[in-house]
C-alpha positions, 0 to 999 in steps of 0.5 A, spaced: 484 542 382 490 539 380 488 534 385 482 532 382 484 533 375 489 527 377 484 523 380 479 524 374 485 521 369 487 515 374 479 514 373 480 514 365 486 510 365 483 504 369 477 505 365 481 504 359 486 499 362 480 495 363 477 495 356 483 494 354 484 488 357 476 485 356 478 484 349 481 478 350 478 476 357 472 480 360 474 478 367 478 484 368 472 488 368 469 484 373 474 484 377 476 492 377 470 495 376 469 496 383 475 501 382 471 506 378 466 507 385 472 510 389 473 516 384 465 517 383 465 517 391 471 523 392 468 528 387 461 527 391 464 528 398 468 534 395 462 536 392 465 537 386 459 536 381 462 537 374 467 532 375 462 528 379 457 528 373 463 527 368 465 521 372 459 518 373 457 519 365 463 515 363 462 509 368 455 509 366 457 508 358 462 504 360 458 499 364 453 500 358 458 498 353 460 492 357 453 490 357 452 489 350 458 485 350 456 480 356 449 480 357 448 476 363 444 477 369 451 476 372 453 483 370 446 486 373 448 483 380 455 486 380 451 493 378 447 492 384 453 489 389 456 495 387 450 500 388 450 497 395 457 498 396 457 505 394 450 507 398 454 504 404 460 508 403 455 515 402 451 512 409 458 512 413 460 518 411 454 522 412 453 518 419 461 521 421 459 527 419 454 528 424 458 525 429 463 530 428 458 535 428 456 533 435 463 532 437 464 540 435 458 541 439 460 538 445 467 541 445 464 548 445 460 546 450 466 544 454 469 550 452 464 554 455 463 551 462 471 550 462 471 558 462 465 559 466 469 555 472 476 559 470 472 566 472 469 562 478 476 559 480 479 566 480 474 569 484 475 563 489 482 564 489 482 572 490 478 570 496 483 564 498 488 569 497 485 574 502 484 567 508 491 565 507 494 572 509 489 571 516 491 564 517 497 564 516 500 562 523 494 557 523 498 554 517 504 553 520 501 550 526 498 545 522 505 544 518 508 543 525 503 538 528 503 534 521 511 532 523 509 531 530 505 525 528 513 522 527 514 522 534 513 516 538 515 517 545 514 524 550 522 525 549 522 526 542 516 529 542 517 535 548 524 536 545 521 538 538 515 542 541 521 546 545 524 547 538 518 548 534 513 552 537 517 557 541 518 561 534 510 561 533 508 562 540 509 566 545 509 563 552 513 562 559 512 555 560 509 549 557 508 542 561 505 535 559 503 531 565 503 523 565 498 521 570 500 514 572 495 508 572 492 507 578 493 500 583 488 498 588 490 498 595 497 502 593 499 509 594 498 514 588 506 513 584 508 520 582 507 524 576 512 524 570 512 532 568 515 534 562 517 541 561 518 546 556 523 552 559 526 557 556 532 554 558 530 548 555 527 541 557 526 538 563 523 532 566 521 531 573 517 525 577 513 529 583 506 530 587 501 535 584 500 541 588 493 543 591 492 547 586 494 542 580 489 536 584 484 540 584 484 543 577 485 536 576 480 533 579 475 538 575 478 536 568 477 529 570 469 530 572 467 536 566 472 533 561 473 541 559 479 546 559 480 549 566 484 556 566 488 558 572 491 565 572 496 565 566 495 557 566 491 554 561 490 546 562 487 542 556 485 535 559 487 528 555 482 522 558 481 515 557 474 513 558 472 517 564 480 517 567 483 524 566 490 520 563 494 526 561 494 534 561 497 538 556 498 545 560 501 553 557 503 557 562 503 565 560 501 566 553 497 572 550 489 572 550 490 573 542 494 566 541 488 562 544 485 560 538 492 558 535 494 554 542 486 550 541 489 548 535 495 545 537 492 542 543 486 539 540 492 535 535 496 534 541 491 530 545 490 526 539 498 525 539 499 524 546 493 518 546 497 515 540 504 516 544 501 512 550 497 507 547 503 505 543 507 505 549 502 500 552 502 496 546 509 496 546 509 493 553 504 488 552 505 486 544 510 480 547 505 474 545 502 472 539 494 472 540 492 466 536 498 461 537 502 463 544 508 464 542 513 469 541 512 475 536 517 476 531 520 483 534 521 480 541 523 473 539 528 477 535 530 481 542 531 475 546 534 471 541 540 477 541 540 475 548 541 469 547 547 471 541 550 475 547 550 469 552 553 464 547 558 469 545 561 470 552 561 463 555 562 460 548 556 456 547 553 453 541 546 456 539 542 452 534 536 456 530 530 453 526 525 455 521 519 451 520 513 452 515 507 449 514 507 446 507 502 448 502 498 453 507 495 457 503 492 451 498 490 449 506 487 455 507 483 455 501 481 448 501 478 448 508 477 456 510 481 460 514 478 459 520 480 451 520 487 454 518 488 459 524 485 453 529 491 449 525 496 454 526 494 453 533 495 446 534 501 446 530 504 452 535 502 447 541 505 441 538 512 445 538 512 447 545 510 440 547 516 438 543 521 443 545 525 445 552 523 451 557 529 454 556 528 454 548 525 460 544 519 459 540 516 465 535 511 466 530 515 469 524 510 470 519 503 467 517 505 460 517 512 460 518 515 459 525 522 460 528 525 456 534 532 457 538 536 452 542 541 455 546 546 450 549 545 445 543 549 443 537 546 442 531 545 434 530 542 434 538 536 440 534 536 436 528 534 430 532 528 435 536 526 437 528 525 430 526 521 428 531 517 435 530 516 433 523 513 426 524 509 428 531 506 433 526 505 428 520 502 423 524 497 429 528 490 428 526 488 436 526 480 435 528 477 442 528 470 444 528 467 438 523 474 437 519 479 433 520 486 434 516 493 433 516 499 437 514 506 436 513 512 441 515 518 443 512 524 446 516 531 448 516 537 448 522 543 452 523 547 453 528 551 458 531 558 456 534 559 461 540 567 459 541 568 461 534 570 467 530 564 471 533 566 469 539 573 473 539 570 480 537 569 484 544 563 488 540 559 483 536 553 486 532 549 481 535 542 484 531 546 482 525 549 475 527 541 474 528 539 476 522 543 472 519 542 466 523 534 466 521 536 468 513 541 461 513 535 457 517 531 460 511 535 458 506 535 451 508 528 450 510 527 453 503 531 447 500 527 441 505 521 444 500 525 444 494 527 436 495 520 434 496 517 438 503 516 434 509 523 434 511 529 437 514 534 440 511 541 443 515 544 448 512 551 445 512 548 441 507 546 445 503 550 444 496 550 450 491 545 449 485 
């Protein structure tokens, strides 16, 4: 109530101020009379009808008094404008209350739905707890299977199985048979067998027994598991050929469901490891450019570094990058870009010796190493490569384009300090050489591109 009286007092004070000021200039009325709407609106919103009537009466009387002082149409226009303003405020207030009411209804609906969901959740939670007790051991196997995905070779896999599975399953022996690739007109190679025994892991290469041959032929035709006495065999096939077999000996019948879960995951994992080993053996050359992939290039570079250190020979590393290649791809499309990369790689190979190493380091970056080559001779080769590429017309499909390259060169002195170290860290040396060649290449780009920059020529910025 005190607040209402204060607002009424403020209204009266503003009216008195307007009357006092308007004795000299009536402009005060036109400027300040709009403020009288606020207390009226407040009393209407708060439903204080007595004060509303009192304030409204005072406002009307004061408006009438001023109209007699200045009976001009502009005053009527002012009242109309104030009336529209008051109506707008009241309409906004009404819509806001309706919106709040709808929001409250929605909140109540959501609350009831949440309570319903919570009830259902508690029911489901009780069921899940019951199931959790029944499948606890299966969950442990799933956890083990998830950790198995980190195994990238069979030795690690069998050691992990030996360590983890024995605490979950009761068995005498678990084996993985890896079938060799069939080579026409050659005797079958021995089968690699990984055995997990009570005393540890055993690896051997042997010929299958007659019983094993019979069971493996059955699995090759049916692609279904086979049981012989106390041994269960689970086949792993690649197309129509049997590539591996997972076997477990001396397990209990009650553990069959758990072993099937484990075997299903092992089938996928063994396929992944075999595929990984195949890719690791074959992934030496980049499919597009037909030069070494980055990993193999680094391995070969480390070999050449060891040779340089041993015989105190120089080795030069060059980094090459096609200028503005992203924009080139955007302008002509990735098909043209790929064809250009292939042609650049061909130009590189034509200008290098057979003993030189060439690799694709990144998207449009190439790296090559020149054994037994001083940096001056390598710079001549790099300049010849740069010139040939700059003058070459790349005719790709119906597009004829030109590109330029920037190159950085660094030399490793096999007779220097590194050669005095009996156990030099060639991996770190290779990374350092490539870093320096890359730094020189970026300096060539900063200096305007389409040029060769030697690492020894780089001055601190």
